[in-house]
C-alpha positions in Angstrom: 0.4 0.0 -0.1 1.5 3.1 -1.0 0.2 6.9 -1.2 0.8 10.3 -2.5 -1.1 12.1 -0.9 -0.8 15.8 -0.7 -0.3 17.6 2.6 -3.1 19.8 3.4 -2.4 23.5 3.1 -0.9 24.3 6.4 0.8 26.7 7.8 3.3 25.3 9.6 3.8 28.0 12.4 3.6 27.0 15.7 -0.2 25.5 15.5 0.2 24.2 19.0 2.2 26.6 21.3 3.2 25.2 24.4 5.7 25.6 27.6 3.7 28.8 28.4 4.6 31.1 30.9 1.0 31.9 31.9 0.2 28.8 32.7 -1.8 25.5 31.2 -4.3 25.7 28.9 -6.7 23.4 26.6 -8.3 23.9 23.4 -9.8 21.8 20.5 -7.5 19.5 18.2 -6.7 21.1 14.8 -5.8 18.3 13.0 -7.8 15.3 11.7 -7.5 12.0 13.7 -8.4 9.5 10.7 -6.9 11.1 7.6 -8.8 9.4 4.9 -12.0 7.4 4.5 -11.9 4.1 5.7 -13.0 1.7 2.3 -12.9 -1.9 1.4 -8.9 -2.2 0.9 -8.0 -0.6 4.2 -5.9 -2.9 6.1 -8.0 -2.3 9.5 -12.3 -3.0 9.5 -14.6 -0.3 9.3 -15.3 -0.8 13.2 -11.8 -0.4 13.9 -11.2 2.7 11.7 -14.3 4.0 14.0 -12.9 3.3 17.4 -9.8 4.7 16.4 -11.3 8.0 15.5 -13.2 8.2 18.0 -11.0 7.0 20.9 -7.6 7.8 19.1 -6.1 3.9 19.9 -7.2 0.5 18.2 -6.0 -2.7 19.8 -5.5 -5.6 17.4 -4.3 -8.9 18.6 -3.8 -12.4 16.6 -1.3 -10.8 13.7 1.5 -12.8 14.3 2.4 -16.4 14.3 3.8 -18.8 16.6 7.2 -18.8 15.5 7.3 -14.9 14.9 6.3 -14.5 18.4 9.1 -16.9 19.5 11.7 -14.8 17.4 10.8 -11.3 18.6 10.7 -12.4 22.4 14.0 -14.4 22.1 15.5 -11.2 20.5 14.5 -8.7 22.7 15.7 -11.1 25.6 19.0 -11.1 24.3 19.2 -7.4 23.3 19.1 -6.6 26.9 21.4 -9.2 28.0 23.9 -8.0 25.9 23.2 -4.1 26.8 26.4 -3.2 27.7 27.4 -3.9 23.7 25.2 -1.1 22.5 25.8 2.8 22.4 25.5 4.6 26.0 23.2 7.0 24.4 20.8 4.2 23.1 20.7 3.0 26.6 18.1 3.9 29.8 18.4 2.1 32.8 15.6 2.3 35.7 16.1 5.3 37.9 17.7 3.4 41.2 19.4 0.5 39.5 21.4 -0.3 36.4 18.6 -2.4 35.4 17.7 -1.8 31.6 14.8 0.3 30.9 14.4 1.3 27.5 16.8 0.5 24.3 16.4 3.0 21.4 17.2 2.9 17.8 15.9 -0.8 17.9 15.5 -0.6 14.4 19.1 -0.4 14.0 20.2 -2.8 16.7 18.7 -5.5 15.2 17.5 -7.0 11.7 14.7 -8.7 13.4 13.1 -5.3 14.6 14.0 -3.5 11.4 11.6 -6.0 9.5 9.2 -5.7 12.0 9.0 -1.7 11.9 8.6 -2.2 7.9 5.6 -4.8 8.2 2.2 -4.5 6.7 1.0 -5.4 9.7 2.4 -2.0 11.2 3.9 0.6 8.8 1.0 0.0 6.6 -1.8 0.4 9.1 0.1 3.6 10.0 0.0 4.6 6.5 -3.7 3.9 6.1 -4.1 5.8 9.5 -2.4 9.2 8.5 -3.2 8.9 5.0 0.1 9.3 3.9 3.8 7.6 3.2 5.1 7.1 6.5 8.9 7.2 7.7 10.1 5.9 11.4 10.5 8.9 13.9 11.7 6.7 17.0 11.7 3.2 17.7 12.8 1.7 21.0 12.4 -1.7 23.4 10.4 -0.5 26.8 11.4 -3.0 29.6 9.0 -2.8 32.6 11.0 -5.8 35.2 8.7 -7.8 37.7 8.5 -6.0 41.4 11.2 -3.0 40.2 9.5 -1.8 37.1 8.9 2.4 37.5 6.1 4.0 36.3 5.7 6.1 33.4 3.6 9.0 34.1 0.5 11.0 32.1 1.3 12.8 28.9 1.0 13.3 25.6 3.8 12.3 23.2 3.0 15.0 20.3 3.4 17.4 23.4 7.1 16.5 23.4 8.1 15.7 19.6 6.6 19.2 19.2 8.0 21.1 21.5 11.3 19.5 21.6 11.7 17.5 18.0 9.7 20.2 15.8 6.8 17.6 14.8 4.9 20.4 12.9 1.1 18.6 13.0 -0.7 15.6 14.9 -0.1 13.7 11.9 2.0 10.4 14.0 0.9 7.4 14.9 2.6 4.7 17.8 2.5 1.3 17.6 3.0 -1.1 20.5 4.2 -4.9 19.9 3.6 -6.7 23.1 6.3 -9.2 24.0 5.4 -10.2 27.2 1.5 -10.9 28.5 0.4 -7.6 29.7 -2.0 -8.1 32.5 -3.9 -5.1 34.5 -1.8 -5.6 37.0 1.9 -5.5 35.6 2.0 -2.0 34.7 0.1 -2.6 31.3 -0.5 0.8 28.8 -3.5 3.2 30.1 -5.1 5.7 27.9 -7.7 8.4 28.3 -9.9 7.6 25.4 -11.5 10.7 23.7 -8.2 13.1 25.1 -6.3 13.0 22.1 -9.0 15.4 20.7 -8.3 18.5 23.3 -4.7 19.8 23.1 -2.9 20.3 26.3 -0.5 23.3 25.9 1.6 22.9 29.3 3.3 25.3 32.1 7.1 25.9 32.2 10.1 26.4 30.3 11.9 23.5 28.7 15.5 23.2 30.1 18.5 22.8 28.8 19.1 18.9 27.4 16.1 18.2 29.3 16.0 14.4 27.5 18.5 13.4 30.2 16.5 13.6 33.5 13.0 13.5 31.1 13.6 9.7 30.2 13.9 8.5 33.6 11.0 10.4 35.2 9.2 13.3 32.9 8.5 16.7 34.9 8.3 19.3 32.3 5.5 19.0 29.4 2.9 16.7 30.9 -0.3 17.9 32.2 -1.3 19.1 35.7 -3.2 16.5 38.3 -6.1 18.8 37.7 -6.3 18.3 34.2 -5.5 14.8 34.1 -8.4 14.1 36.9 -10.8 16.3 34.7 -10.2 14.0 31.5 -10.7 11.1 33.6 -13.7 12.2 34.6 -15.0 13.0 31.2 -13.8 10.6 29.0 -13.1 7.2 31.9 -9.9 5.2 32.0 -9.0 2.1 29.5 -6.0 -0.4 30.1 -4.4 -2.0 27.1 -4.2 -5.2 28.3 -3.6 -8.5 25.9 -1.1 -11.5 25.3 2.6 -11.3 23.8 1.7 -10.1 19.9 -0.7 -8.0 20.8 -0.4 -4.8 18.8 -1.7 -1.2 20.2 -2.1 1.5 18.0 -2.4 5.4 19.7 -2.8 8.7 18.4 0.6 11.1 18.9 -2.2 13.0 21.7 -4.0 10.6 23.3 -3.2 11.1 27.2 -1.2 8.1 28.5 0.8 6.3 30.9 1.2 3.4 33.1 1.7 2.0 36.7 4.9 0.5 38.4 5.4 -2.8 38.3 5.4 -4.6 41.7 4.4 -8.2 40.7 6.9 -10.9 39.9 5.8 -10.8 35.6 7.8 -8.2 34.1 6.5 -6.4 31.0 8.0 -5.3 27.7 7.1 -4.0 24.2 8.9 -2.9 21.1 7.7 0.6 20.5 7.2 2.0 16.6 6.5 5.8 15.7 5.6 6.2 12.2 5.4 10.0 11.0 3.8 11.2 8.3 6.5 12.2 5.0 4.3 15.2 4.8 5.0 15.9 8.6 8.5 15.8 8.6 10.5 17.9 11.8 11.5 21.7 11.7 13.0 23.5 14.3 11.7 23.1 17.9 8.9 25.3 18.6 9.5 25.4 22.6 13.1 24.2 23.1 16.3 25.7 22.2 18.0 22.5 20.3 16.4 19.7 19.4 16.8 16.6 21.0 19.5 14.2 19.8 19.0 11.7 16.7 18.2 8.5 18.6 15.0 10.5 20.1 13.8 11.9 17.1 15.3 10.6 13.2 16.6 14.3 11.7 17.5 12.9 8.7 16.0 13.0 5.3 12.6 11.2 5.5 12.4 7.7 4.2 9.3 6.7 3.2 9.1 2.7 4.4 8.2 0.3 1.8 5.8 -2.0 3.4 7.1 -5.8 4.0 4.2 -8.5 3.4 6.5 -11.5 4.1 6.8 -13.2 7.3 9.2 -12.1 10.1 11.0 -15.0 10.1 12.4 -14.8 6.4 15.2 -13.4 6.4 
């Protein structure tokens, strides 16, 4: 599936001001959620497209074979064990231990995960949702070990990508592939359905090299407790649980987070951010310098050519 849609006549001036001096503000989203109408040749069903448009996320199951899942899980485990062989800037440890929390640029560290990033079951769905060819903005492995896995506080990814990376509009989608069973107990992804339609402009200037601390505990660019409580009261709260191999697609502005994991059961996922080719990065909108390349791909965008073959086919 290859698209050649023209970008809308957007003014790429700051459509979503944030990191404000005067206080947090809320306003309606200015961009579409589903960027093209559903048709019979879409890679997802009509009901799935409607759910994504309404809630800001979509949960899909049973997409991979047993052999594919075995290869993904074994590769993920091997990457974590050999973390000392990965560039230091691509590794993030848990706040209070040396345990690996995140491995960035996943597609560069593993041929298997590079193939997954181009797989039609991920990239093809992203193309449809965004109505454009897509490229990989970011990829990573997230680990949340049993007993000690720390929480990820409530946030909208787009707020950071806009403020610190220079992503102009809300035309990006994340795909999270579960590499362990995610129950409602071991720190799964939580989302606020419908929150993607509200832009939360956060208060507070961006510190220099903010990413060095925000990757472990984000304090700038997060909504206030009152705003989170209000959106949950208005929209409810959902948990994206499922067996290994479940894929969660969520809009770049959907409010999400996860609890710590004090169960014995680890939780891990592979995470890919697909950005529309027409939405390539510009200068940061609320930071003095862009974040490093391992967090935001600033190379000339290369449209993904989707793969239809099994992940086990080299």
